[in-house]
HTML snippet that shows the backbone in 3Dmol.js (N, CA, C, O; Angstrom):
<script src="https://3Dmol.org/build/3Dmol-min.js"></script>
<div id="view" style="width:600px;height:400px;position:relative"></div>
<script>
const pdb = `
ATOM      1  N   MET A   1       0.840  -1.170   0.000  1.00  0.00           N
ATOM      2  CA  MET A   1       0.000   0.000   0.000  1.00  0.00           C
ATOM      3  C   MET A   1       0.884   1.232   0.000  1.00  0.00           C
ATOM      4  O   MET A   1       1.962   1.226   0.594  1.00  0.00           O
ATOM      5  N   PHE A   2       0.441   2.276  -0.655  1.00  0.00           N
ATOM      6  CA  PHE A   2       1.167   3.531  -0.611  1.00  0.00           C
ATOM      7  C   PHE A   2       0.193   4.690  -0.699  1.00  0.00           C
ATOM      8  O   PHE A   2      -0.936   4.547  -1.168  1.00  0.00           O
ATOM      9  N   THR A   3       0.667   5.860  -0.229  1.00  0.00           N
ATOM     10  CA  THR A   3      -0.123   7.078  -0.338  1.00  0.00           C
ATOM     11  C   THR A   3       0.704   8.128  -1.051  1.00  0.00           C
ATOM     12  O   THR A   3       1.934   8.088  -1.022  1.00  0.00           O
ATOM     13  N   ILE A   4       0.020   9.073  -1.697  1.00  0.00           N
ATOM     14  CA  ILE A   4       0.665  10.211  -2.367  1.00  0.00           C
ATOM     15  C   ILE A   4      -0.032  11.477  -1.895  1.00  0.00           C
ATOM     16  O   ILE A   4      -1.258  11.579  -1.948  1.00  0.00           O
ATOM     17  N   GLU A   5       0.756  12.440  -1.435  1.00  0.00           N
ATOM     18  CA  GLU A   5       0.224  13.730  -1.009  1.00  0.00           C
ATOM     19  C   GLU A   5       1.044  14.821  -1.676  1.00  0.00           C
ATOM     20  O   GLU A   5       2.260  14.683  -1.811  1.00  0.00           O
ATOM     21  N   HIS A   6       0.402  15.899  -2.092  1.00  0.00           N
ATOM     22  CA  HIS A   6       1.098  17.037  -2.687  1.00  0.00           C
ATOM     23  C   HIS A   6       1.012  18.206  -1.719  1.00  0.00           C
ATOM     24  O   HIS A   6      -0.075  18.605  -1.303  1.00  0.00           O
ATOM     25  N   THR A   7       2.182  18.754  -1.363  1.00  0.00           N
ATOM     26  CA  THR A   7       2.249  19.920  -0.492  1.00  0.00           C
ATOM     27  C   THR A   7       2.769  21.105  -1.298  1.00  0.00           C
ATOM     28  O   THR A   7       3.005  20.992  -2.501  1.00  0.00           O
ATOM     29  N   PHE A   8       2.944  22.230  -0.634  1.00  0.00           N
ATOM     30  CA  PHE A   8       3.388  23.444  -1.323  1.00  0.00           C
ATOM     31  C   PHE A   8       4.709  23.256  -2.050  1.00  0.00           C
ATOM     32  O   PHE A   8       4.840  23.647  -3.210  1.00  0.00           O
ATOM     33  N   ASP A   9       5.699  22.655  -1.375  1.00  0.00           N
ATOM     34  CA  ASP A   9       7.039  22.585  -1.960  1.00  0.00           C
ATOM     35  C   ASP A   9       7.497  21.182  -2.348  1.00  0.00           C
ATOM     36  O   ASP A   9       8.605  21.026  -2.861  1.00  0.00           O
ATOM     37  N   CYS A  10       6.673  20.155  -2.116  1.00  0.00           N
ATOM     38  CA  CYS A  10       7.092  18.813  -2.493  1.00  0.00           C
ATOM     39  C   CYS A  10       5.899  17.875  -2.587  1.00  0.00           C
ATOM     40  O   CYS A  10       4.790  18.193  -2.156  1.00  0.00           O
ATOM     41  N   SER A  11       6.162  16.713  -3.164  1.00  0.00           N
ATOM     42  CA  SER A  11       5.197  15.618  -3.151  1.00  0.00           C
ATOM     43  C   SER A  11       5.726  14.572  -2.180  1.00  0.00           C
ATOM     44  O   SER A  11       6.933  14.335  -2.117  1.00  0.00           O
ATOM     45  N   VAL A  12       4.822  13.939  -1.416  1.00  0.00           N
ATOM     46  CA  VAL A  12       5.214  12.968  -0.410  1.00  0.00           C
ATOM     47  C   VAL A  12       4.571  11.625  -0.744  1.00  0.00           C
ATOM     48  O   VAL A  12       3.352  11.516  -0.870  1.00  0.00           O
ATOM     49  N   ILE A  13       5.420  10.604  -0.885  1.00  0.00           N
ATOM     50  CA  ILE A  13       4.949   9.239  -1.129  1.00  0.00           C
ATOM     51  C   ILE A  13       5.323   8.423   0.102  1.00  0.00           C
ATOM     52  O   ILE A  13       6.478   8.428   0.527  1.00  0.00           O
ATOM     53  N   THR A  14       4.348   7.724   0.672  1.00  0.00           N
ATOM     54  CA  THR A  14       4.597   6.858   1.825  1.00  0.00           C
ATOM     55  C   THR A  14       4.339   5.415   1.402  1.00  0.00           C
ATOM     56  O   THR A  14       3.252   5.081   0.931  1.00  0.00           O
ATOM     57  N   LEU A  15       5.349   4.564   1.573  1.00  0.00           N
ATOM     58  CA  LEU A  15       5.229   3.142   1.242  1.00  0.00           C
ATOM     59  C   LEU A  15       5.042   2.359   2.537  1.00  0.00           C
ATOM     60  O   LEU A  15       5.871   2.443   3.443  1.00  0.00           O
ATOM     61  N   VAL A  16       3.955   1.599   2.622  1.00  0.00           N
ATOM     62  CA  VAL A  16       3.639   0.811   3.809  1.00  0.00           C
ATOM     63  C   VAL A  16       3.957  -0.647   3.503  1.00  0.00           C
ATOM     64  O   VAL A  16       3.501  -1.185   2.495  1.00  0.00           O
ATOM     65  N   ASP A  17       4.740  -1.287   4.372  1.00  0.00           N
ATOM     66  CA  ASP A  17       5.108  -2.690   4.183  1.00  0.00           C
ATOM     67  C   ASP A  17       3.939  -3.577   4.601  1.00  0.00           C
ATOM     68  O   ASP A  17       3.580  -3.627   5.777  1.00  0.00           O
ATOM     69  N   GLU A  18       3.351  -4.270   3.640  1.00  0.00           N
ATOM     70  CA  GLU A  18       2.253  -5.186   3.923  1.00  0.00           C
ATOM     71  C   GLU A  18       2.645  -6.634   3.635  1.00  0.00           C
ATOM     72  O   GLU A  18       1.788  -7.496   3.435  1.00  0.00           O
ATOM     73  N   GLY A  19       3.960  -6.887   3.619  1.00  0.00           N
ATOM     74  CA  GLY A  19       4.450  -8.222   3.298  1.00  0.00           C
ATOM     75  C   GLY A  19       4.372  -9.165   4.475  1.00  0.00           C
ATOM     76  O   GLY A  19       3.591  -8.963   5.405  1.00  0.00           O
ATOM     77  N   GLN A  20       5.192 -10.199   4.422  1.00  0.00           N
ATOM     78  CA  GLN A  20       5.245 -11.211   5.472  1.00  0.00           C
ATOM     79  C   GLN A  20       5.854 -10.623   6.739  1.00  0.00           C
ATOM     80  O   GLN A  20       6.649  -9.685   6.685  1.00  0.00           O
ATOM     81  N   VAL A  21       5.470 -11.185   7.874  1.00  0.00           N
ATOM     82  CA  VAL A  21       6.027 -10.776   9.163  1.00  0.00           C
ATOM     83  C   VAL A  21       7.479 -11.231   9.215  1.00  0.00           C
ATOM     84  O   VAL A  21       7.716 -12.349   8.758  1.00  0.00           O
ATOM     85  N   PRO A  22       8.484 -10.510   9.713  1.00  0.00           N
ATOM     86  CA  PRO A  22       8.338  -9.208  10.353  1.00  0.00           C
ATOM     87  C   PRO A  22       8.250  -8.083   9.323  1.00  0.00           C
ATOM     88  O   PRO A  22       8.918  -8.114   8.289  1.00  0.00           O
ATOM     89  N   LEU A  23       7.426  -7.106   9.621  1.00  0.00           N
ATOM     90  CA  LEU A  23       7.243  -5.981   8.711  1.00  0.00           C
ATOM     91  C   LEU A  23       8.271  -4.893   8.989  1.00  0.00           C
ATOM     92  O   LEU A  23       8.747  -4.743  10.114  1.00  0.00           O
ATOM     93  N   ASN A  24       8.606  -4.132   7.944  1.00  0.00           N
ATOM     94  CA  ASN A  24       9.523  -3.001   8.085  1.00  0.00           C
ATOM     95  C   ASN A  24       8.738  -1.729   8.326  1.00  0.00           C
ATOM     96  O   ASN A  24       7.539  -1.665   8.053  1.00  0.00           O
ATOM     97  N   GLU A  25       9.418  -0.720   8.838  1.00  0.00           N
ATOM     98  CA  GLU A  25       8.799   0.588   9.050  1.00  0.00           C
ATOM     99  C   GLU A  25       8.437   1.211   7.701  1.00  0.00           C
ATOM    100  O   GLU A  25       9.007   0.858   6.669  1.00  0.00           O
ATOM    101  N   ASP A  26       7.482   2.141   7.724  1.00  0.00           N
ATOM    102  CA  ASP A  26       7.089   2.853   6.506  1.00  0.00           C
ATOM    103  C   ASP A  26       8.284   3.594   5.921  1.00  0.00           C
ATOM    104  O   ASP A  26       9.180   4.018   6.650  1.00  0.00           O
ATOM    105  N   ILE A  27       8.289   3.745   4.614  1.00  0.00           N
ATOM    106  CA  ILE A  27       9.297   4.551   3.916  1.00  0.00           C
ATOM    107  C   ILE A  27       8.597   5.796   3.402  1.00  0.00           C
ATOM    108  O   ILE A  27       7.547   5.705   2.766  1.00  0.00           O
ATOM    109  N   ILE A  28       9.177   6.962   3.677  1.00  0.00           N
ATOM    110  CA  ILE A  28       8.594   8.233   3.237  1.00  0.00           C
ATOM    111  C   ILE A  28       9.532   8.852   2.219  1.00  0.00           C
ATOM    112  O   ILE A  28      10.710   9.076   2.496  1.00  0.00           O
ATOM    113  N   ILE A  29       8.995   9.126   1.031  1.00  0.00           N
ATOM    114  CA  ILE A  29       9.773   9.712  -0.060  1.00  0.00           C
ATOM    115  C   ILE A  29       9.246  11.122  -0.324  1.00  0.00           C
ATOM    116  O   ILE A  29       8.073  11.305  -0.649  1.00  0.00           O
ATOM    117  N   ASN A  30      10.126  12.117  -0.180  1.00  0.00           N
ATOM    118  CA  ASN A  30       9.771  13.505  -0.469  1.00  0.00           C
ATOM    119  C   ASN A  30      10.446  13.903  -1.773  1.00  0.00           C
ATOM    120  O   ASN A  30      11.668  13.813  -1.891  1.00  0.00           O
ATOM    121  N   THR A  31       9.670  14.335  -2.740  1.00  0.00           N
ATOM    122  CA  THR A  31      10.237  14.778  -4.015  1.00  0.00           C
ATOM    123  C   THR A  31      10.161  16.295  -4.090  1.00  0.00           C
ATOM    124  O   THR A  31       9.078  16.881  -4.088  1.00  0.00           O
ATOM    125  N   PHE A  32      11.328  16.915  -4.156  1.00  0.00           N
ATOM    126  CA  PHE A  32      11.444  18.362  -4.251  1.00  0.00           C
ATOM    127  C   PHE A  32      11.834  18.737  -5.679  1.00  0.00           C
ATOM    128  O   PHE A  32      12.000  17.868  -6.535  1.00  0.00           O
ATOM    129  N   GLU A  33      11.974  20.014  -5.919  1.00  0.00           N
ATOM    130  CA  GLU A  33      12.345  20.515  -7.248  1.00  0.00           C
ATOM    131  C   GLU A  33      13.733  20.047  -7.665  1.00  0.00           C
ATOM    132  O   GLU A  33      13.972  19.806  -8.848  1.00  0.00           O
ATOM    133  N   ASP A  34      14.661  19.914  -6.701  1.00  0.00           N
ATOM    134  CA  ASP A  34      16.045  19.621  -7.042  1.00  0.00           C
ATOM    135  C   ASP A  34      16.604  18.331  -6.428  1.00  0.00           C
ATOM    136  O   ASP A  34      17.752  17.975  -6.694  1.00  0.00           O
ATOM    137  N   CYS A  35      15.812  17.629  -5.615  1.00  0.00           N
ATOM    138  CA  CYS A  35      16.310  16.400  -4.987  1.00  0.00           C
ATOM    139  C   CYS A  35      15.140  15.557  -4.482  1.00  0.00           C
ATOM    140  O   CYS A  35      13.981  15.973  -4.513  1.00  0.00           O
ATOM    141  N   VAL A  36      15.485  14.375  -4.025  1.00  0.00           N
ATOM    142  CA  VAL A  36      14.521  13.454  -3.420  1.00  0.00           C
ATOM    143  C   VAL A  36      15.128  12.977  -2.105  1.00  0.00           C
ATOM    144  O   VAL A  36      16.309  12.638  -2.046  1.00  0.00           O
ATOM    145  N   THR A  37      14.305  12.951  -1.044  1.00  0.00           N
ATOM    146  CA  THR A  37      14.775  12.389   0.217  1.00  0.00           C
ATOM    147  C   THR A  37      13.951  11.152   0.531  1.00  0.00           C
ATOM    148  O   THR A  37      12.754  11.091   0.249  1.00  0.00           O
ATOM    149  N   ILE A  38      14.624  10.160   1.125  1.00  0.00           N
ATOM    150  CA  ILE A  38      13.985   8.915   1.529  1.00  0.00           C
ATOM    151  C   ILE A  38      14.242   8.764   3.023  1.00  0.00           C
ATOM    152  O   ILE A  38      15.390   8.789   3.466  1.00  0.00           O
ATOM    153  N   THR A  39      13.169   8.606   3.802  1.00  0.00           N
ATOM    154  CA  THR A  39      13.283   8.530   5.252  1.00  0.00           C
ATOM    155  C   THR A  39      12.607   7.260   5.763  1.00  0.00           C
ATOM    156  O   THR A  39      11.529   6.889   5.298  1.00  0.00           O
ATOM    157  N   GLN A  40      13.256   6.595   6.729  1.00  0.00           N
ATOM    158  CA  GLN A  40      12.662   5.431   7.381  1.00  0.00           C
ATOM    159  C   GLN A  40      13.086   5.437   8.841  1.00  0.00           C
ATOM    160  O   GLN A  40      14.252   5.671   9.160  1.00  0.00           O
ATOM    161  N   PHE A  41      12.134   5.180   9.719  1.00  0.00           N
ATOM    162  CA  PHE A  41      12.415   5.101  11.146  1.00  0.00           C
ATOM    163  C   PHE A  41      13.155   3.802  11.446  1.00  0.00           C
ATOM    164  O   PHE A  41      12.748   2.733  10.993  1.00  0.00           O
ATOM    165  N   ASP A  42      14.250   3.897  12.214  1.00  0.00           N
ATOM    166  CA  ASP A  42      15.021   2.718  12.620  1.00  0.00           C
ATOM    167  C   ASP A  42      14.677   2.414  14.080  1.00  0.00           C
ATOM    168  O   ASP A  42      15.114   3.140  14.972  1.00  0.00           O
ATOM    169  N   PRO A  43      13.905   1.357  14.341  1.00  0.00           N
ATOM    170  CA  PRO A  43      13.505   1.066  15.724  1.00  0.00           C
ATOM    171  C   PRO A  43      14.669   0.662  16.632  1.00  0.00           C
ATOM    172  O   PRO A  43      14.553   0.768  17.853  1.00  0.00           O
ATOM    173  N   ARG A  44      15.776   0.208  16.069  1.00  0.00           N
ATOM    174  CA  ARG A  44      16.934  -0.174  16.896  1.00  0.00           C
ATOM    175  C   ARG A  44      17.575   1.046  17.532  1.00  0.00           C
ATOM    176  O   ARG A  44      17.976   1.004  18.695  1.00  0.00           O
ATOM    177  N   THR A  45      17.678   2.150  16.765  1.00  0.00           N
ATOM    178  CA  THR A  45      18.290   3.372  17.281  1.00  0.00           C
ATOM    179  C   THR A  45      17.248   4.401  17.699  1.00  0.00           C
ATOM    180  O   THR A  45      17.581   5.427  18.292  1.00  0.00           O
ATOM    181  N   GLU A  46      15.991   4.123  17.390  1.00  0.00           N
ATOM    182  CA  GLU A  46      14.880   5.035  17.649  1.00  0.00           C
ATOM    183  C   GLU A  46      15.104   6.398  16.993  1.00  0.00           C
ATOM    184  O   GLU A  46      14.759   7.434  17.562  1.00  0.00           O
ATOM    185  N   GLN A  47      15.690   6.386  15.781  1.00  0.00           N
ATOM    186  CA  GLN A  47      15.921   7.603  15.015  1.00  0.00           C
ATOM    187  C   GLN A  47      15.496   7.376  13.578  1.00  0.00           C
ATOM    188  O   GLN A  47      15.510   6.251  13.077  1.00  0.00           O
ATOM    189  N   ALA A  48      15.118   8.464  12.923  1.00  0.00           N
ATOM    190  CA  ALA A  48      14.804   8.397  11.496  1.00  0.00           C
ATOM    191  C   ALA A  48      16.111   8.492  10.712  1.00  0.00           C
ATOM    192  O   ALA A  48      16.980   9.304  11.030  1.00  0.00           O
ATOM    193  N   VAL A  49      16.239   7.660   9.693  1.00  0.00           N
ATOM    194  CA  VAL A  49      17.410   7.670   8.817  1.00  0.00           C
ATOM    195  C   VAL A  49      16.970   8.294   7.501  1.00  0.00           C
ATOM    196  O   VAL A  49      15.965   7.888   6.919  1.00  0.00           O
ATOM    197  N   LYS A  50      17.735   9.294   7.031  1.00  0.00           N
ATOM    198  CA  LYS A  50      17.359  10.000   5.809  1.00  0.00           C
ATOM    199  C   LYS A  50      18.476   9.912   4.780  1.00  0.00           C
ATOM    200  O   LYS A  50      19.654  10.050   5.110  1.00  0.00           O
ATOM    201  N   ILE A  51      18.089   9.680   3.524  1.00  0.00           N
ATOM    202  CA  ILE A  51      19.008   9.656   2.398  1.00  0.00           C
ATOM    203  C   ILE A  51      18.552  10.725   1.416  1.00  0.00           C
ATOM    204  O   ILE A  51      17.359  10.833   1.130  1.00  0.00           O
ATOM    205  N   MET A  52      19.492  11.520   0.895  1.00  0.00           N
ATOM    206  CA  MET A  52      19.149  12.511  -0.120  1.00  0.00           C
ATOM    207  C   MET A  52      19.764  12.081  -1.445  1.00  0.00           C
ATOM    208  O   MET A  52      20.941  11.727  -1.510  1.00  0.00           O
ATOM    209  N   MET A  53      18.946  12.117  -2.510  1.00  0.00           N
ATOM    210  CA  MET A  53      19.395  11.735  -3.848  1.00  0.00           C
ATOM    211  C   MET A  53      19.155  12.889  -4.807  1.00  0.00           C
ATOM    212  O   MET A  53      18.145  13.587  -4.715  1.00  0.00           O
ATOM    213  N   SER A  54      20.099  13.085  -5.735  1.00  0.00           N
ATOM    214  CA  SER A  54      19.886  14.073  -6.795  1.00  0.00           C
ATOM    215  C   SER A  54      18.874  13.510  -7.781  1.00  0.00           C
ATOM    216  O   SER A  54      18.608  12.308  -7.784  1.00  0.00           O
ATOM    217  N   LEU A  55      18.320  14.355  -8.601  1.00  0.00           N
ATOM    218  CA  LEU A  55      17.373  13.893  -9.617  1.00  0.00           C
ATOM    219  C   LEU A  55      18.056  12.958 -10.611  1.00  0.00           C
ATOM    220  O   LEU A  55      17.416  12.052 -11.144  1.00  0.00           O
ATOM    221  N   GLU A  56      19.340  13.166 -10.863  1.00  0.00           N
ATOM    222  CA  GLU A  56      20.086  12.280 -11.746  1.00  0.00           C
ATOM    223  C   GLU A  56      20.208  10.882 -11.135  1.00  0.00           C
ATOM    224  O   GLU A  56      20.098   9.883 -11.846  1.00  0.00           O
ATOM    225  N   GLN A  57      20.435  10.807  -9.824  1.00  0.00           N
ATOM    226  CA  GLN A  57      20.514   9.512  -9.155  1.00  0.00           C
ATOM    227  C   GLN A  57      19.170   8.792  -9.202  1.00  0.00           C
ATOM    228  O   GLN A  57      19.122   7.575  -9.380  1.00  0.00           O
ATOM    229  N   VAL A  58      18.087   9.534  -9.045  1.00  0.00           N
ATOM    230  CA  VAL A  58      16.748   8.942  -9.132  1.00  0.00           C
ATOM    231  C   VAL A  58      16.503   8.409 -10.540  1.00  0.00           C
ATOM    232  O   VAL A  58      15.945   7.326 -10.712  1.00  0.00           O
ATOM    233  N   ARG A  59      16.926   9.179 -11.553  1.00  0.00           N
ATOM    234  CA  ARG A  59      16.789   8.731 -12.948  1.00  0.00           C
ATOM    235  C   ARG A  59      17.553   7.431 -13.162  1.00  0.00           C
ATOM    236  O   ARG A  59      17.038   6.494 -13.773  1.00  0.00           O
ATOM    237  N   ASP A  60      18.787   7.377 -12.654  1.00  0.00           N
ATOM    238  CA  ASP A  60      19.602   6.168 -12.799  1.00  0.00           C
ATOM    239  C   ASP A  60      18.978   4.981 -12.056  1.00  0.00           C
ATOM    240  O   ASP A  60      18.978   3.862 -12.569  1.00  0.00           O
ATOM    241  N   LEU A  61      18.451   5.219 -10.861  1.00  0.00           N
ATOM    242  CA  LEU A  61      17.791   4.154 -10.102  1.00  0.00           C
ATOM    243  C   LEU A  61      16.587   3.627 -10.868  1.00  0.00           C
ATOM    244  O   LEU A  61      16.380   2.416 -10.948  1.00  0.00           O
ATOM    245  N   SER A  62      15.804   4.518 -11.423  1.00  0.00           N
ATOM    246  CA  SER A  62      14.635   4.110 -12.192  1.00  0.00           C
ATOM    247  C   SER A  62      15.033   3.226 -13.371  1.00  0.00           C
ATOM    248  O   SER A  62      14.390   2.210 -13.634  1.00  0.00           O
ATOM    249  N   ALA A  63      16.085   3.611 -14.074  1.00  0.00           N
ATOM    250  CA  ALA A  63      16.564   2.811 -15.205  1.00  0.00           C
ATOM    251  C   ALA A  63      17.119   1.470 -14.724  1.00  0.00           C
ATOM    252  O   ALA A  63      16.909   0.443 -15.369  1.00  0.00           O
ATOM    253  N   ALA A  64      17.827   1.478 -13.592  1.00  0.00           N
ATOM    254  CA  ALA A  64      18.472   0.263 -13.091  1.00  0.00           C
ATOM    255  C   ALA A  64      17.459  -0.803 -12.688  1.00  0.00           C
ATOM    256  O   ALA A  64      17.772  -1.992 -12.737  1.00  0.00           O
ATOM    257  N   LEU A  65      16.272  -0.411 -12.300  1.00  0.00           N
ATOM    258  CA  LEU A  65      15.269  -1.388 -11.872  1.00  0.00           C
ATOM    259  C   LEU A  65      14.850  -2.313 -13.003  1.00  0.00           C
ATOM    260  O   LEU A  65      14.335  -3.403 -12.749  1.00  0.00           O
ATOM    261  N   ASP A  66      15.065  -1.891 -14.264  1.00  0.00           N
ATOM    262  CA  ASP A  66      14.644  -2.687 -15.414  1.00  0.00           C
ATOM    263  C   ASP A  66      15.810  -3.282 -16.202  1.00  0.00           C
ATOM    264  O   ASP A  66      15.600  -3.805 -17.296  1.00  0.00           O
ATOM    265  N   LEU A  67      17.031  -3.216 -15.674  1.00  0.00           N
ATOM    266  CA  LEU A  67      18.195  -3.695 -16.412  1.00  0.00           C
ATOM    267  C   LEU A  67      18.815  -4.919 -15.744  1.00  0.00           C
ATOM    268  O   LEU A  67      18.692  -5.088 -14.531  1.00  0.00           O
ATOM    269  N   PRO A  68      19.480  -5.773 -16.524  1.00  0.00           N
ATOM    270  CA  PRO A  68      20.190  -6.906 -15.926  1.00  0.00           C
ATOM    271  C   PRO A  68      21.481  -6.440 -15.257  1.00  0.00           C
ATOM    272  O   PRO A  68      21.864  -5.275 -15.372  1.00  0.00           O
ATOM    273  N   GLU A  69      22.136  -7.344 -14.568  1.00  0.00           N
ATOM    274  CA  GLU A  69      23.395  -7.038 -13.885  1.00  0.00           C
ATOM    275  C   GLU A  69      24.402  -6.456 -14.863  1.00  0.00           C
ATOM    276  O   GLU A  69      24.497  -6.910 -16.004  1.00  0.00           O
ATOM    277  N   GLY A  70      25.163  -5.443 -14.420  1.00  0.00           N
ATOM    278  CA  GLY A  70      26.172  -4.824 -15.270  1.00  0.00           C
ATOM    279  C   GLY A  70      26.470  -3.411 -14.828  1.00  0.00           C
ATOM    280  O   GLY A  70      25.944  -2.947 -13.816  1.00  0.00           O
ATOM    281  N   VAL A  71      27.315  -2.721 -15.585  1.00  0.00           N
ATOM    282  CA  VAL A  71      27.675  -1.329 -15.327  1.00  0.00           C
ATOM    283  C   VAL A  71      27.146  -0.508 -16.494  1.00  0.00           C
ATOM    284  O   VAL A  71      27.358  -0.863 -17.653  1.00  0.00           O
ATOM    285  N   TYR A  72      26.461   0.585 -16.191  1.00  0.00           N
ATOM    286  CA  TYR A  72      25.806   1.383 -17.222  1.00  0.00           C
ATOM    287  C   TYR A  72      26.042   2.873 -16.997  1.00  0.00           C
ATOM    288  O   TYR A  72      26.306   3.305 -15.875  1.00  0.00           O
ATOM    289  N   ARG A  73      25.946   3.650 -18.067  1.00  0.00           N
ATOM    290  CA  ARG A  73      25.929   5.110 -17.996  1.00  0.00           C
ATOM    291  C   ARG A  73      24.847   5.565 -18.958  1.00  0.00           C
ATOM    292  O   ARG A  73      24.880   5.221 -20.140  1.00  0.00           O
ATOM    293  N   LEU A  74      23.888   6.336 -18.460  1.00  0.00           N
ATOM    294  CA  LEU A  74      22.834   6.844 -19.318  1.00  0.00           C
ATOM    295  C   LEU A  74      23.364   8.017 -20.129  1.00  0.00           C
ATOM    296  O   LEU A  74      24.067   8.880 -19.604  1.00  0.00           O
ATOM    297  N   ARG A  75      23.019   8.042 -21.417  1.00  0.00           N
ATOM    298  CA  ARG A  75      23.412   9.147 -22.286  1.00  0.00           C
ATOM    299  C   ARG A  75      22.231  10.060 -22.506  1.00  0.00           C
ATOM    300  O   ARG A  75      21.090   9.600 -22.556  1.00  0.00           O
ATOM    301  N   PRO A  76      22.491  11.376 -22.642  1.00  0.00           N
ATOM    302  CA  PRO A  76      21.372  12.270 -22.958  1.00  0.00           C
ATOM    303  C   PRO A  76      20.800  11.931 -24.323  1.00  0.00           C
ATOM    304  O   PRO A  76      21.525  11.444 -25.191  1.00  0.00           O
ATOM    305  N   PRO A  77      19.507  12.179 -24.529  1.00  0.00           N
ATOM    306  CA  PRO A  77      18.921  11.879 -25.839  1.00  0.00           C
ATOM    307  C   PRO A  77      19.587  12.682 -26.951  1.00  0.00           C
ATOM    308  O   PRO A  77      19.925  13.852 -26.771  1.00  0.00           O
ATOM    309  N   GLU A  78      19.771  12.043 -28.096  1.00  0.00           N
ATOM    310  CA  GLU A  78      20.393  12.742 -29.221  1.00  0.00           C
ATOM    311  C   GLU A  78      19.378  13.645 -29.906  1.00  0.00           C
ATOM    312  O   GLU A  78      18.199  13.309 -30.016  1.00  0.00           O
ATOM    313  N   ALA A  79      19.854  14.792 -30.361  1.00  0.00           N
ATOM    314  CA  ALA A  79      18.952  15.775 -30.981  1.00  0.00           C
ATOM    315  C   ALA A  79      18.587  15.369 -32.396  1.00  0.00           C
ATOM    316  O   ALA A  79      17.837  16.077 -33.068  1.00  0.00           O
TER     317      ALA A  79
END
`;
const viewer = $3Dmol.createViewer("view");
viewer.addModel(pdb, "pdb");
viewer.setStyle({}, {cartoon: {color: "spectrum"}});
viewer.zoomTo();
viewer.render();
</script>
């Protein structure tokens, strides 16, 4: 299950783990104009862990989800 909310300066996607027990904490993805942050609460440390990704890293991650094992570099589209 997931939710999508749009705020003034970002869009927020929350991913809820509905898989097999044990379940993981929710993942919150904030998409801003220039970056994306991914946050998940760590119950062992009782702190939220946040990762910031550039839009280029998000683009590469999106492409990587559909590719086989290997090393790749995305090229800009040719004019």
